[in-house]
N, C-alpha and C positions, 0 to 999 in steps of 0.2 A: 489160828492159822498154821497148818503143818508146814514142815520143812520144805516138802515138794512144792506146796503152793507158795511158800515165801520165795523160792528160787526163781518162780516165773513172774515175779514183781518187779517192775522196773523201778529203781530207786532213784529220784530227782530231788534236786533242791527247789525251793520256791522259784528262785530265779530261773531255773533251768525250765520248769515247767511254764511259767508265765511267758517266757520268750519263743516257746515252741510255736512251730506253725500250725495252724488249725485249717482243716477243710474249709474250702470257700463258703460253703453252706453254713457252717458254724461261724464263721467270722461275721457274716451277714446278720446273725442274730445276738450276737455277743452283748452289744450295747443296748439292746432292748430288754435284756434280762434284769428283773428287779425281784426277784423271788426264785423259789426252787428249793430243794431239800438243802443243799449246802448253804446257800444264801440264807435262808430262813433259820439254819441252826447257827450262823454266825451271827444274826440279828438276835436271836434269843440269847445267846451267850452275853452279847453286848448288853443287852437289857438287864440281864441277872448280874452281871459281872461289872458292868461299866468298861469293859474293854473291848476296843474294836481295833483290829489289825488292818490298815489299808492295803498292804501288799497281799492280803489274802482274797480281795475282792475279785481281781481278774482271774485268779486261779478258781476260786468257787464258781464264777461266772463260766468258765471253760468246763468245769466239771459238770455243771448243770446242764450246759448245752449238750455236751456229749451224751449225758443220761436221757435227755430229752429226744434226742435223733437217732440213738442207737437201735438197732434190730432187736427185738425181743425174741429170747430162745423159744424154740419150739415146745410146746407142753407135752411131756410125755405122760401117758396115762396107762 
């Protein structure tokens, strides 16, 4: 990641991110998520290392929900 890209990144603690308000449409699906790219990665790491971090679950659920509901960028050809 370049310095320019790094400056555009919002830095948050786990607590700050987990406590953020989410759009109502995301909040409606958060508790229904049990998979997705971030949660699947968390599960895989737990399987391989025996480490599970409970406080990451709501964070990964929010990230997966945000990915699942975001607008896809236009394809430039």
